[in-house]
KOLKE-446806 format. One line per 5 residues: number of its first residue (from 1); their letters; for each residue x, y, z of N, C-alpha, C, O. Coordinates in steps of 0.05 Angstrom, whole numbers, plus 32768, in hexadecimal, padded with zeros to 4 digits. Atoms other than C-alpha are relative to their C-alpha. Layout:
BEGIN
NUM> a> X Y Z X Y Z X Y Z X Y Z  ...
//
This chain:
BEGIN
1> mplle> 8019 800A 800C 7F25 8101 7EB6 7FE8 8007 8012 7FEB 8005 802B  8018 7FF9 7FEF 7EDF 8116 7ECE 7FF5 7FE6 800C 7FF7 7FD1 8001  800C 8017 7FF3 7EBD 80E8 7EFF 7FE5 7FF9 7FF3 7FD5 800B 7FED  8018 8009 800C 7E85 80BF 7EE3 7FEA 7FFE 8015 7FF0 7FFA 802D  8016 8003 7FED 7E40 80BD 7F02 7FFE 7FE2 8008 7FFE 7FD1 7FF7
6> isttq> 8000 801B 7FF7 7E3D 807F 7F2D 7FEF 7FFF 8019 7FEF 8011 802A  8013 8002 7FEA 7E09 8066 7F5F 800F 7FF8 801A 8025 7FEE 8019  7FF5 8008 7FE6 7E15 805B 7FA9 8004 7FE2 8001 8017 7FD8 800D  7FFE 801D 8000 7E09 8011 7F9E 8019 7FF7 7FF2 8027 7FE5 7FFB  7FE8 8007 800F 7E40 800E 7F6A 8019 8007 8010 802D 7FF8 800F
11> lilwa> 7FE9 7FF9 7FF0 7E70 8033 7F98 8005 7FEC 8016 801B 7FE5 801C  7FFE 8014 7FEB 7E61 8002 7FD0 800C 7FE6 7FF4 801D 7FD9 8001  7FF6 8018 800D 7E6D 7FC9 7F9F 801E 8001 7FFB 802C 7FEE 8001  7FE3 7FFE 8005 7EB1 7FE3 7F8B 8010 8003 8019 8028 7FFC 801A  7FF2 8000 7FE6 7EC3 7FF0 7FD3 8004 7FE4 800A 8019 7FDD 8014
16> vigyl> 7FFE 801C 7FF8 7EB4 7FA7 7FE2 8015 7FF1 7FEF 8026 7FE3 7FFA  7FEE 800D 8012 7EDA 7F8F 7FA5 801D 8009 8006 802F 7FF8 8008  7FE5 7FF6 7FF9 7F16 7FBC 7FB5 800A 7FF5 801A 8021 7FED 801C  7FF7 800B 7FE6 7F17 7FA5 7FFD 8008 7FE3 7FFE 801D 7FDB 8009  7FFA 801C 8003 7F15 7F5C 7FEB 801A 7FFB 7FF1 802A 7FE9 7FF8
21> mgsvp> 7FE8 8003 800F 7F4C 7F64 7FB8 8018 8008 8011 802D 7FFB 8011  7FEA 7FF7 7FEF 7F77 7F8B 7FE9 8006 7FEF 8018 801C 7FEF 8022  7FFD 800F 7FE7 7F6C 7F5B 8022 800F 7FE5 7FFC 8014 7FD7 8010  7FF1 8019 8005 7F90 7F20 8001 801C 8003 800C 802B 8015 8002  7FE5 7FFD 7FF2 7FCF 7F16 802E 8016 7FF2 7FF0 801F 7FDD 7FF8
26> ygmlv> 7FED 800D 8012 8001 7F08 7FF7 801A 7FFA 800E 8027 7FE6 8008  7FE8 8006 7FF1 803C 7F0D 8027 7FFF 7FE5 800E 8012 7FD6 800C  8004 801A 7FF2 8022 7ED3 8050 7FFE 7FE9 7FED 8009 7FD4 7FF2  8003 8015 8014 8010 7EAB 8013 801B 7FFA 7FF3 8022 7FE2 7FEF  7FE6 8004 800C 8054 7EB5 7FF2 8013 7FF2 8014 8021 7FDF 800C
31> arvmg> 7FEF 800D 7FEC 8078 7EA3 8033 7FF9 7FE3 8004 800A 7FD2 8007  8008 801C 7FFC 804F 7E64 803B 8007 7FEF 7FE8 8012 7FD9 7FEB  7FFA 800F 8019 8057 7E4E 7FF2 801E 7FFB 7FFE 8027 7FE5 7FF5  7FE3 8002 8003 80A3 7E5A 7FF5 800D 7FF4 8019 8025 7FF4 801C  7FF5 800E 7FE9 80AA 7E37 8038 800F 8011 8014 8023 8008 8020
36> lgnlr> 7FF2 7FED 7FEF 80BF 7E74 8060 7FF4 8002 801C 7FFF 8010 802D  800C 8000 7FE6 8092 7E68 809B 7FEA 8015 8003 7FE1 8021 7FF0  8016 7FEE 7FFA 805C 7E92 80BD 800C 801C 8005 801B 8021 8018  7FF6 7FE4 7FFD 806A 7EDD 80B3 7FF9 800C 801B 8008 801E 8024  8008 7FF5 7FE6 8046 7EEC 80F4 8015 7FFA 8015 8016 8007 802A
41> kigsg> 7FEC 8008 7FEC 8080 7ECA 8118 801C 8008 7FF7 8030 7FFF 8003  7FE6 7FF7 800B 80B8 7EEC 80F0 8002 801E 8002 7FEF 802D 7FFB  7FFB 7FE3 7FFF 80D5 7F31 80FC 7FEB 800F 800F 7FE5 800A 8026  8015 7FEF 7FF4 809F 7F64 8108 7FE5 7FF3 8001 7FD2 7FFC 800E  8019 800D 8002 8068 7F33 80F9 7FED 800B 7FEB 7FD7 8002 7FE8
46> nigat> 800F 7FF3 8015 8050 7F5F 80C0 7FFE 7FEE 7FE8 800F 7FDC 7FE4  8005 8012 8017 8035 7F3F 8080 800B 800C 7FE6 8006 8001 7FD1  7FF6 7FF3 8018 8058 7F6F 8050 801B 7FF8 7FF7 8028 7FE7 8003  7FE7 8007 800D 8096 7F6C 8024 8018 8004 8012 802B 7FF5 8011  7FE9 7FFA 7FEF 80C5 7F8C 8057 8004 7FE9 8014 801B 7FE2 8019
51> nvlrt> 7FFD 8016 7FED 80B7 7F54 8089 8007 7FE6 7FF2 8016 7FD6 7FFC  7FF8 8017 8010 80BB 7F1F 8053 801E 8000 7FFB 802B 7FEB 7FFB  7FE4 7FFE 8005 8100 7F39 8044 8011 7FF7 8018 8027 7FEE 8015  7FF2 8009 7FE8 8113 7F29 808C 8004 7FE2 8001 8013 7FD8 8012  7FFB 801D 8002 810E 7EDF 807A 801A 7FFA 7FF1 8024 7FE4 7FF1
56> gnkaa> 7FE8 8004 8010 814B 7EEA 804E 7FFB 7FF9 7FE3 800D 7FF6 7FD3  8007 8008 801B 8125 7ED8 800F 7FF8 8019 7FF0 7FE1 8023 7FF2  8005 7FE8 800F 812A 7F14 7FE0 7FEB 7FFC 7FEA 7FDB 800E 7FE5  8014 8005 8014 8100 7EF3 7FAA 7FE4 8000 800B 7FD2 800A 7FFF  801A 8000 7FF3 80C7 7EE8 7FDA 7FF7 801C 8007 7FE0 8023 8004
61> aaltl> 8006 7FE4 7FF9 80CB 7F30 7FF1 7FF7 800F 7FE7 7FE5 801F 7FE7  8007 7FF2 8019 80CA 7F48 7FA8 7FE5 7FF8 7FF6 7FD5 8008 7FEC  801A 800A 8009 808E 7F1C 7F98 7FEA 800D 8011 7FD5 8015 8007  8014 7FF3 7FEE 8069 7F37 7FD5 7FFB 801D 7FF9 7FE5 8026 7FF8  8002 7FE4 8008 8078 7F7E 7FC1 7FF0 8003 7FE6 7FDE 8014 7FE4
66> lfdag> 800E 8000 801A 8060 7F70 7F7A 7FE2 7FFA 8003 7FD1 8009 7FF8  801C 8008 7FFC 8020 7F4E 7F90 7FF0 8014 8010 7FD9 801A 8009  800E 7FED 7FEF 800E 7F80 7FC6 7FFB 801A 7FF1 7FE6 8027 7FF4  8004 7FE8 8011 8019 7FBA 7F95 7FEC 7FFA 7FEB 7FDA 800B 7FE4  8012 8008 8016 7FF5 7F94 7F5E 7FE3 7FFF 8008 7FD2 8007 7FF8
71> kgava> 801C 8002 7FF9 7FB6 7F88 7F85 7FF3 801B 8003 7FDB 801F 7FFC  800A 7FE5 7FFF 7FAE 7FD2 7F92 7FFB 800C 7FE4 7FE7 8018 7FDE  8002 7FF6 801B 7FBB 7FE3 7F49 7FE9 7FF3 7FF1 7FDA 8000 7FE3  8015 800F 800E 7F8D 7FAD 7F2E 7FE4 8009 8009 7FD2 800C 7FF9  801A 7FF6 7FF5 7F54 7FC4 7F5C 7FF8 801A 7FF3 7FE1 801E 7FEC
76> vllar> 8005 7FE5 800B 7F5B 800B 7F42 7FFA 7FFE 7FE2 7FE6 8009 7FD8  8004 8002 801D 7F61 7FF8 7EF8 7FE6 7FF2 7FF9 7FD9 7FFA 7FE6  8019 800E 8005 7F27 7FC8 7EFB 7FE8 8012 8005 7FD5 8013 7FF4  8016 7FEE 7FF9 7EF9 7FFA 7F1D 7FFE 8016 7FEC 7FE8 801D 7FE3  8000 7FEB 8013 7F0D 8031 7EED 7FF5 7FF7 7FE5 7FE5 8005 7FD8
81> avagd> 8008 800B 801A 7F02 8005 7EAF 7FE2 7FFB 8000 7FD5 7FFF 7FEB  801C 8007 7FFF 7EBD 7FF0 7EC6 7FEE 8017 8008 7FD8 801B 7FFC  8012 7FEC 7FF4 7EA1 802B 7EED 800B 801D 8001 7FFD 802F 800A  7FF6 7FE5 8001 7ECF 8068 7EE5 8012 8008 8017 8018 7FF8 8029  7FEC 7FF6 7FEE 7EFD 8093 7F0F 7FF7 8001 801D 8007 7FFB 8030
86> eaaqi> 800A 7FFF 7FE5 7ED1 809B 7F4C 8001 7FE4 800D 800A 7FE1 8024  7FFF 801B 7FF6 7ECB 8050 7F54 801D 7FF7 8004 8023 7FE8 8017  7FE4 8007 7FFD 7F16 804A 7F4A 800C 800B 801A 801B 7FFD 8027  7FF7 7FF4 7FE6 7F23 8079 7F85 7FF5 7FF0 8018 8003 7FEC 802B  800C 8010 7FEB 7EF3 8052 7FB0 800E 7FE5 8003 8014 7FDC 8019
91> aalaa> 7FF3 801A 8000 7F13 8010 7F9C 801D 8002 800B 8026 7FF0 8019  7FE5 7FFB 7FF6 7F58 802D 7FAB 8001 8001 801E 8011 7FF4 802B  8001 7FFE 7FE2 7F46 8041 7FF2 7FF8 7FE6 800C 8004 7FDE 8021  8009 801A 7FF5 7F22 7FFF 7FFE 8016 7FEB 7FFF 8019 7FDB 8011  7FEB 8013 8003 7F5D 7FD7 7FE4 8016 8005 8015 8021 7FF2 8021
96> flghc> 7FEC 7FF9 7FEB 7F8C 7FFC 8013 7FF6 7FF6 801B 8006 7FEB 802A  800B 8009 7FE6 7F5E 7FEF 804E 7FFF 7FE2 8002 8003 7FD6 8017  8000 801D 8000 7F58 7FA7 8039 801B 7FF4 8007 801C 7FE0 8016  7FE5 8009 7FF9 7FA3 7F9E 803C 8006 8004 801E 8012 7FF3 802B  7FFA 7FFA 7FE5 7FA8 7FC0 807F 7FEF 7FF2 8015 7FF8 7FEB 802B
101> ypvwl> 8014 800C 7FED 7F6A 7FA1 809F 7FF1 7FE9 7FF2 7FD9 7FEB 7FEE  800D 8016 800E 7F5C 7F5E 807C 7FEF 7FEF 8013 7FF7 7FE8 8029  8013 800F 7FEF 7F20 7F38 8097 800B 7FE4 8005 8005 7FD9 801A  7FF6 801B 7FFD 7F45 7EF6 808C 8015 7FFE 8017 801A 7FE8 8021  7FEB 8000 7FEC 7F7B 7F0A 80BF 7FF7 8010 8019 8007 801D 8026
106> nfkgg> 800B 7FF1 7FE8 7F4D 7F28 80F5 8006 801D 7FFE 800B 802A 8013  7FFC 7FE3 8005 7F58 7F6D 80D6 801C 8009 8008 8020 8021 800E  7FE5 7FF9 7FF9 7FA2 7F6B 80E6 8012 7FFA 7FE8 801D 7FE4 7FE4  7FF1 8003 8019 7FC6 7F77 80A4 801A 800E 8000 8027 8012 8014  7FE6 7FF3 8004 8002 7F9C 8088 7FFE 801E 8003 7FEA 8029 800A
111> kgvat> 7FFE 7FE3 7FFE 8018 7FE4 8086 7FF5 800E 7FE7 7FEF 8025 7FE7  800D 7FF6 8018 7FFF 7FED 803F 8011 8010 7FEC 8007 801C 7FDA  7FEF 7FEF 8010 803C 800D 801F 8000 7FF7 7FE2 7FFC 8008 7FD1  7FFF 8009 801B 8041 7FE1 7FE1 7FE5 8004 7FF2 7FE4 800C 7FDB  801B 7FFC 800B 7FF5 7FE4 7FD7 7FFC 801E 7FFA 7FF0 8025 7FE6
116> flglw> 8001 7FE3 8004 7FF9 8030 7FDF 800E 8009 7FE6 8003 8018 7FD6  7FF1 7FF9 8019 802E 8035 7FA8 7FF2 7FF5 7FE7 7FF1 8002 7FD3  800D 800C 8017 8009 8005 7F7B 7FE7 800E 7FF7 7FE2 8012 7FDF  8019 7FF3 8007 7FC7 8028 7F7E 8005 801C 7FF4 7FF6 8025 7FE3  7FFA 7FE6 800C 7FE7 806B 7F70 800C 7FFE 7FE4 8006 800F 7FD2
121> laldw> 7FF7 8005 801C 800B 804F 7F33 7FE9 7FFC 7FED 7FEA 8004 7FD6  8017 8005 8010 7FC7 803A 7F1A 7FEE 8019 7FFE 7FE3 801E 7FE9  8011 7FE8 8000 7FA1 8079 7F2E 800C 8016 7FEE 7FFE 8022 7FDE  7FF2 7FED 8010 7FD5 80A7 7F0F 801D 7FF9 8000 802B 7FFC 8014  7FE5 800A 8001 8018 808C 7EF8 8015 8014 8008 802A 800E 8013
126> rvgva> 7FED 7FEB 7FF9 803A 80CF 7F02 8003 8002 801F 8019 8004 8029  7FFF 8000 7FE3 8027 80D1 7F4C 800D 7FE7 800B 801D 7FE7 801D  7FF4 8019 7FF7 8038 8088 7F53 801E 7FFF 7FFD 802C 7FF6 8010  7FE3 8000 8005 807D 8090 7F35 800E 8013 8014 8023 800D 801F  7FF5 7FEC 7FED 808A 80CE 7F60 8001 7FF4 801C 8015 7FF8 802A
131> ccltw> 8000 800C 7FE5 8076 80A8 7F9F 8015 7FEA 8002 8022 7FE8 8016  7FEC 8015 8000 80A1 806C 7F8C 801D 800C 8002 802D 8002 8012  7FE6 7FF4 7FFF 80DD 8099 7F80 8006 800D 801B 801C 800C 8025  7FFE 7FF5 7FE5 80D0 80BD 7FC2 8008 7FEB 8014 801A 7FEF 8024  7FFA 8017 7FEE 80D0 807A 7FE6 801D 7FF8 7FFC 802C 7FF4 8010
136> lvaaa> 7FE5 800A 8005 8111 8064 7FC4 8015 8013 800A 8028 800B 8016  7FEC 7FEC 7FF8 8136 80A5 7FD2 8002 8001 801F 8018 8000 802A  8000 7FFF 7FE3 8121 80A9 801B 800B 7FE7 800D 801A 7FE8 8020  7FF7 8019 7FF5 812D 805F 8028 801E 7FFD 7FFB 802C 7FF2 800C  7FE4 8001 8006 8171 8064 8006 8011 8011 8013 8027 800A 801B
141> iwris> 7FF2 7FED 7FEF 8186 809F 8030 8001 7FF6 801D 8016 7FF6 802A  8002 8007 7FE4 816E 8086 8074 8002 7FE2 8005 8006 7FD9 801B  7FFE 801D 7FFD 8170 803B 8066 7FEA 7FF4 8012 7FEE 7FE0 8020  8016 8009 7FEF 812D 8034 8089 7FE7 8000 7FEE 7FDF 8014 7FE3  8017 8003 8012 80F1 8019 8062 7FE9 8013 8008 7FDC 801F 7FF7
146> svgal> 8017 7FF0 7FF7 80BD 803D 808D 8004 801E 7FFA 7FF1 802C 7FF6  7FFB 7FE4 8007 80DF 8080 8081 7FF9 8006 7FE3 7FED 801A 7FDD  8008 7FFE 801C 80D7 8075 8037 7FE2 8001 7FFC 7FD7 8012 7FED  801D 8001 8002 808E 8064 8040 7FF3 801A 800A 7FE1 8025 7FFE  800B 7FE7 7FF5 8080 80A1 806C 8006 8018 7FEE 7FF5 8029 7FEB
151> aaaal> 7FF9 7FEA 8012 80A4 80CF 803C 7FEE 7FFF 7FE7 7FE4 8014 7FDE  8011 8003 8018 807D 80B3 8000 7FE4 8009 8006 7FD7 8016 7FF6  801B 7FF9 7FF9 803B 80BB 8024 7FFE 801E 8005 7FEB 802B 7FFC  8000 7FE3 7FF9 804C 8101 803E 8000 8011 7FE7 7FF3 8026 7FE5  7FFE 7FF0 8019 805E 811A 7FF8 7FEC 7FF9 7FEB 7FEA 8007 7FD7
156> sttwi> 8013 8008 8014 8027 80F6 7FD3 7FEC 8016 7FF9 7FE5 801A 7FE1  8014 7FEB 8006 7FF5 812F 7FD9 800E 8018 7FF2 8001 8025 7FE2  7FF1 7FEB 800F 802B 8160 7FC1 8002 7FF7 7FE3 7FFE 8008 7FD1  7FFE 800A 801B 8036 8134 7F84 7FE5 8002 7FF2 7FE4 8008 7FDA  801A 7FFE 800B 7FEB 8132 7F79 7FFA 801C 7FF6 7FF0 8020 7FE0
161> mvltd> 8006 7FE5 8008 7FE5 817D 7F78 8012 800B 7FEA 800A 801B 7FD9  7FED 7FF7 8014 8023 8188 7F4E 7FFC 7FF2 7FE5 7FFF 7FFF 7FD0  8000 8010 8018 8019 8150 7F1B 7FE4 7FFB 7FF4 7FE2 7FF2 7FDD  801B 8007 800A 7FCD 8149 7F14 7FED 8018 8003 7FF4 802E 800C  8014 7FEC 7FFD 7F8C 8170 7F14 7FF5 8002 801D 7FE4 8013 8023
166> gstfl> 8008 7FFF 7FE3 7F84 8163 7F5F 7FE7 7FF1 8007 7FDE 7FF2 801E  801A 800E 7FFA 7F46 8137 7F59 8003 7FE9 8014 7FF0 7FE0 801F  7FFB 8016 7FEE 7F67 8101 7F83 800C 800A 801B 8016 7FFA 802B  7FF2 7FF5 7FE8 7F80 8130 7FBA 7FF4 7FF5 801A 8002 7FEE 802C  800D 8009 7FE7 7F4C 811B 7FEE 8008 7FE3 8006 800E 7FDC 801C
171> lgavl> 7FF7 801B 7FFD 7F5C 80D2 7FE2 801D 7FFE 800A 8023 7FEF 801C  7FE4 8000 7FF8 7FA6 80E1 7FE7 8004 8008 801D 8014 7FFD 802B  7FFD 7FF7 7FE4 7F9D 8106 8029 7FF7 7FE9 8013 8004 7FE5 8028  8009 8016 7FEF 7F75 80CC 8047 8014 7FE9 8001 801A 7FDE 8016  7FEC 8016 8001 7FA8 8098 8030 8019 8008 800F 8025 7FF7 801D
176> tllvy> 7FE9 7FF7 7FF1 7FE0 80C2 804C 7FFC 7FFD 801E 800D 7FF3 802D  8006 8003 7FE4 7FBF 80C4 8090 7FFF 7FE3 8009 8009 7FDC 801E  8001 801D 7FF9 7FB2 8079 808E 801C 7FF4 8001 8022 7FE4 8012  7FE5 800A 8000 7FFB 806B 807C 800E 8008 801A 801C 7FF8 8026  7FF3 7FF7 7FE7 8012 8095 80B7 7FF4 7FF2 8018 8003 7FEB 802B
181> wrhre> 800C 800F 7FEA 7FE0 8073 80E5 800B 7FE4 8002 8010 7FDA 8018  7FF6 801C 8001 7FF8 802E 80CF 801E 7FFF 8008 8028 7FEB 8011  7FE4 7FFF 7FF9 8040 8045 80DC 8005 800E 801A 801C 8016 801F  7FFC 7FF1 7FE8 8035 8065 811F 8015 7FF4 8012 8024 8002 8020  7FEB 800D 7FF0 8061 8031 8142 801B 8004 7FF4 802F 8007 8002
186> nvari> 7FE6 7FFA 800E 8097 803B 810E 8009 801C 8006 8021 8020 800A  7FF9 7FE4 7FFA 8095 8086 8119 800C 8002 801C 8020 8010 8020  7FF5 8000 7FE4 80A0 807A 8164 801C 7FF4 8001 802E 7FFF 800E  7FE5 800D 8001 80DB 804C 8155 8015 8012 7FF2 802C 8013 7FF9  7FEE 7FED 800E 80F8 807E 8123 800A 8016 8013 8022 801C 8014
191> kagte> 7FF9 7FEB 7FED 80F7 80B4 8159 8013 7FF5 8015 8024 8004 801F  7FEF 800C 7FEB 8117 8084 818A 801A 7FF5 7FF5 802C 7FED 8004  7FE7 800A 800C 814C 806E 8158 8002 7FE2 7FFF 8018 7FD7 7FFD  7FFF 801E 7FFE 8138 8025 815C 7FF2 7FF3 7FE8 7FEF 7FDA 7FE8  800D 800B 8017 8115 801C 8119 8015 7FEF 7FEF 802A 7FFA 7FE9
196> prigk> 7FED 8011 800F 8136 7FE1 80F3 8006 800C 7FE5 7FF5 8018 7FD8  7FF8 7FF7 801A 815D 7FF2 80B5 7FFD 7FEA 7FEB 7FFB 7FD3 7FF2  8004 8013 8016 8154 7FD1 8071 8016 7FEC 8000 802E 7FF2 8001  7FED 8016 8001 8175 7F8D 806E 8007 7FF6 801B 8016 7FE2 801E  7FFA 800A 7FE5 8178 7F86 80BA 7FE5 7FFA 800E 7FD1 8006 8008
201> s> 8019 8007 7FF2 8145 7F66 80E8 7FFA 8013 8017 7FE6 8010 8025
//
């Protein structure tokens, strides 16, 4: 779809809206409501679904995954419906940054994987499905969640070029770099062979 003409003020507005939507720490909220304790004191201390799973509550982890993906998707769909594709891309990036650097948690948020997948499902379902399948295959083979995330991010720009007109390539490249930056400690542990496997603390 062609990008609609949109003012700088509107873009800033959708950046703010996307950031605020993305910054809601659903993992911490779900853990608190379900009596699982403070995620900051569990496992890696991360606020995402993988760390919620370390509480042993699969339902809570699934809800966190759903909500974190959903907030990225909703931000994109809302921006697109009101202001068009350019605003949707801005909202997508802002939602991702909101999850990773939420103002409510002193800018110490999650790794952004679920939000990354959710916003791609909303931006272009073909890319989103391809990224989800990439995550599933890589995670199934290596039994390491972060490997799935890194594989999905690395191949996302390939899926964009193969499956779409390429208009979201720049956004895809930026998001990929951000995912790798957020997983830099995981990369170090993967190289050292100490990265936790799925289902283990």
